[in-house]
N, C-alpha and C positions, 0 to 999 in steps of 0.2 A: 336472243339465243338461249336455249334451255341448258341448264346444268345437267350433268349426267344422271343424278337420282330422279329428277323430274322426267327426263327422257325415258328412263327405264320404266317409270310408272305408266307413262302414256303408251309405250311400246307393249308392255304387259297387258294393259287394258285392251288394246287393239288385238293382240294375239289371242286372248281368251274371249273375245267378242263382248267385252264390257262386263263379263262375269268375274267374280273374284277368283283368283288363282287358287287351286286346291292346295291345302296346307299339308305338308309332309313333316311329320314330327318323328322324333326318335322312336316313340312307341309304335307308330304305324309301320315304320321300317322293321321293328322287332317282330310285330305280328305277321307281317308279310313274309319275313324269313322263317318264322315258326310254321306257318301254314305250308309253305312250299318245301320245307326241309323234312317234313314228316315221312314221305315215302323213302327217303334216304336211310333213315334209321329203322332197324328191325325192332319189332315189338318183342315182349318177353315170351320166351319159349318155355312152357311148363313141362316138367318131366311127367312121365306117366304116373309116378307115385303121387305127385302133388295133385294131379288132376283127379285121381281116384280118391284121395283123401278129401278133396273139396266136394266131390260128388257124394261121398259118404256123409259129410257134414250137412249137406243140403237135405239128404234123406232123413237124418236124425232130427233136424230142425222142423221139417214138415210134419214128421210123426208127432213131435211134441206139440206143435200148434194144433194138429187134429185132435189130440187128446185133450187139449184145453177147451175144445168146443163141445166136449161131452156134457150133456145137460146136468148130470150129477155134480160136475166140477166146473160149472160155468165161471164162477168166481173163485179165485185162488183161495180166498179165506174159507170157502165151504169145504175144502179138503181136510182141514184139521180143526177140531173144535177148540184146542188150546190157542191156536193162532187167532181165531175169531174172538175169544175172550180177551186176549191181549190188546187187540185192536179196539174192542169196545171200551176198554179201560183207558184208552188214549195213547197207547204206544204207537209209534210210527215204525212201519216196516217197509224196507226197500229190498226187493229180491231181484237179482239179475236173472235173465233168461239164459240158461246154459243147455247146450245140446251135448249129451254125454253118450258115449258108446258103452253098452252093457251097464246101464245104470243111470 
């Protein structure tokens, strides 16, 4: 006579056709819940002011990037001779790209 754990192993093997039983972990349950819960939650609704401000930011950034492609100013160091001299002397320069309205 089989004890209960052995019987369960045999029954599980027969139930799944000899294949190992799929493993359900807490993470797989979490991902399952996350995927199917998305339609329930509404996504962020932006105000018209926020949308217009973001569109303006995109316009300014694209305009700055187009001006950077100007052959006379292909490299940022070519814009100012004093910057070029500082870099040639060994100074390190880090400049963030900033999109500004009116300036």
